[in-house]
N, C-alpha and C positions, 0 to 999 in steps of 0.2 A: 503314798499312803495306801492306795487301793491295791497295789501290787505286793505290798508287804505281807508276809506270813506271820501271824501272831506267834510269839514264843510259847512253848508248852507251859501250862500252869502259871502263866503271867498275864495279867490283864493288859489289854491294848489301851494305851494312855493317849488322850487327846486334850490339848489345852485350848481353851476358847478365850480369845482376846476381845474384851467388850469395849466398844467405842461408845462414848456418851450419846444417848438417844438412839441406841441400837434397838432392834425389834425384839421384844420379849417373845412374841409368837415364833419368830424365826429361830430363836435359840431353843425353845422348848420343842419345836418340831424336829430338831436334830437330837436332842437329849432323850426324848421319849422312846425312840426305837432302840437306843443303846440300853436303856433301863429295862425294857421288856425283853431284850435279848439275854440279859443277865438273869432275869426272873424265870424265863421259860427254859433256859438251858440248865438252871440250877447251879451256875458257876458265874464268877465275876469275869466275864469276857472283856468288858470295857470299863474303864474308869476315866474320870475327867476332872478338870479343875478350871476355875474362872480366873482370868488375869485382867488387869487394867493398867493404865499408864502409871498411876500413883497408888494403887490399892484402894481399899475402902469401898464406899458405895459408888455405884455407877447408875445414873438415871437412864431409864429406858423411854422410848417413844410412847409407851403405853401408860406412863404416869407412875410406874412403880420403880423402885430402886433395887438393884441387885448388889450383893456384897462380894467383891473379888477375894479370892483366896490369897493371891499374891500380887505384888507390883512387878512390872517387867524388869525392874532393876535387880530383883531377887532371883531372876531366872537365868541360869548359866546356859542351859540347853534344854531342848524338848524334842520329842520325836515327831509329833504332829501338832500343828497350830492351825486354828480356824479363826479368822478375823470376822467378828460379827458387827455389822453396821446397820444403818437405817436410811431414812430419807435424806439426811445431810451428812454425807461421808466426810465433808471438810471438818466436821467436829473431831475427827481422829487425826488430822494432820498435826504433826509435831516432829521436831528433829529427833526427839528421844524415841518415838514410836517407829519412825522410818529407819533410824539407826538399828533398832532392835530387830526389825524385819530383815534388814540387809545382813546383819550378823548371823541370824538363824539360817538364812538362805546360803550363806557361805559355808556353814557347817553341815549342810545337807538335810536340814529339816524339811519335811513335807509341809507345805504351806497352802492353806485353802482360804476360802472366803464365803460369806453368806450375804445375800442382798447386794448392797453397794460396797462391801468390803474389798472387792476386786479393784475399785478405784484407789483405795488406800495402798494396796499392793503395787498397783501401777505407778502411783506417785513415788513410792519407795524405790522403784526401778527393779523389782524382783519378778516382774511379769514379761519383760522384754523378750521377744522370741517365743512366747508361749501363747496357746489358745486359752480363753477364759470366757466367762459370762457374767452378766450383771443384770439387775432388774430392768425390765423393758423400758421403764421411764427414763433410765439413765444411759441406755445403750448408745444412742446417737452421740450424746455428749462424750461418752467414753471413747468411742471410735474417733471422734474429732480431736480429742485432747491427747490421746495416747496411741499414736499411729504404730508404735512398735509392738503393740499387743493385738492379737487377733481375737476380737470380741464376737462371740457367736450368740444368736438369739435362741438359746436352748435352755432347758430346765437346769441341767448341770453339765459341767465339762471337766474332764480329767485329762491332763497332759503331763506325763512324767510325774515329777514331784510338785506339781501345781494342780489345784482343783478348785472348783467354785460351783456354788448353786445360786440361782437367781433370786432366792428369797422365799419367805412364807413356806408353803407346802413343798417346794422344791427341795428343801432340806430334808424332809421326810423321805422323799424319793432317793436322794443321794445316800442317806444312811441305810436304807433298806438294801440298796445296791452293795454297800460296804459289807453288811452282814451276810448277804448271799455270797459274795466273793470269798469271804474269809471262813464262813461256817456253813455254807450250803443253802440251797433253795428252800428246803423244808423248814429250817429255822426262820429264814426271812419271811416265808409265807405265814408262819405262826405269829410272828411279830406284827405283820400287816393285819392279820385277823384280829389280834388283840387291840389294835388301834382303830378297828372298824374301817380299814382302808381296803376297798375292794380289789385294788390292783396297784402295783408300783408302776408308775409311768416311766417309759424309757427316757434316756437323757435327751433325746432330740425331739421330744414333744414340744409343741408350741407353748410359750409362756402365756399367750392370750387365748381367750375363747374364740371359737369360729366367728368370722366376720358376719356371717348371716345372722347369728344370734345377737351380736352387738348392734347391728342395723335393724334387727327385727324384720328382715326381708330375705327372701330366697332369690330375688331377681338377680340373675347372673351379670347383667350389664351394670347394675348399680354396684355390686360387689367388686367387679373388675375395675370400675372407675375409682372407687375409694382405695382399692389396693394400689393402683397406679399413683394416686395422690400421696399415699403414705411412703411410697418408694421414691418419690421425687419431691423432696422437701427443699433441698438446697437449690436446685434448679427447677422451679415449678414449670409444669406443662401449661400451655394455654388450653382454654376450654375447647377450642377447635381441635387441638392435638389429641386431647382426651377422647373426644367424640370419634375421631378417626381411629384411634387405637382400640376403642371399645366396639367400633363398627356400628354406631348409631348416629343419628343426626344431632346437631346441637340442640334443636328444639326438644327432641325426645329425651336428651340428657337432662335438660332443664326440668322437664315434666317429672322424670324419675326422682330427682332430688327433692323437688317441692312436695311430691306425693308421700315419699317415705321418710324424708329427713327434715321437712319444713324449712329448707334453706335452698338458695340457689347454689349451683356448683361453685361459683366464685367465693361466696360467703363461707361455705363449708370448708373449702380448701384453705382459705385464709385462717379460719379458726383452728384447723389442724396445725398450721405453721406457728400460730401464736401459742398453742398449747405446748408445742415442742420448745419454743423459745422460753416460755415460762419455766419449764423444767430445767433447761440449761442454765438459766439465770440463777435459779435457786440452788442448783446442785453442782455448779462448776465454777472455775475461776476465769473462764473466758470473759473478755471484755464485752460490753454491750454491743459494740460495733461488730465484733467477731460473731456474736450470737445472731445478730440481725442478718449478716451475710450467710451464716450457716442455715438459716431458716428461709432463705429465698427473698429477702427484702433488699431492694436495690439501693436504698438510702437509709441512713439512720433516722432522718426526720420522718420519713414515711412509716418506718417501723414504730417509732415512738408514738405517732398519732394513732396508729391502729391499736397499739398496746394499751394506751390510755383509754381509748373508747371501749375496748373489750373488758379491761380489768379495773378501770377507774384509778389507776396509779401508773406512775412512770416505770419504765424498765429498771432504772437505777434504784428504785425503791425496794426492789427484791433483794438487794445486797445487804 
């Protein structure tokens, strides 16, 4: 898609496949730059259509319904397709949708995704051997479940005829990049200004805000400790190991966590692992046992007790 040169006097056409409960904001963040590129250039540089599995209305996660222009059964081919998903990518799983994606891939269509759409592409088998990205909440689950895909923690990723953005504002960044590649920096800057976007972020910007702002602390030892915890979910470090790696005493580590986070290191670490487990339970088809192991719990019974205490429900209730 991003390497293609638009044909003279012909708009560049993009089809958006809407998955039930997709993100309305995620879709409009991609459409708005295209609309402004048309307006500011005085030409129809881009055009688009909305697709769904069966046509008609598609519910979004924001409580509003969108009307698809066509059902996928009416589409023989398309040049560019972007799968738009949301918090529950499994809503889009069906043999018809997966077959549609595989057929387009075989015919050379440039296929992209927004938010968790990459999980649907991976499920269809059209991302094997490619790099991609997905919303940070789903990143670990995607890596665990689809080892044939190289999922990166970036805003957007472009790999040959596959591309993806991680959701929300990342779609705006990706489309500004598209406009710049195809029509120059001057137009892309004008589009960004029209959208009150001070700058287009590069593809490898972090999806998350700086950890010091999340923790409301600039203490480097605390930041390093939490970073290590996040990087070691499946095989948790002991508090002694954390203290050694951060180069502080265990007592000092305890003091830092209680002062800034109102938790002991053990409790904070366990909560991180439980948050990861909850996301994986809600957004993947991994078994409860597989999720427990992936989040560093040695036994299913221990995981279930911790989960019930934290969320007042059993892990199986998330399914």
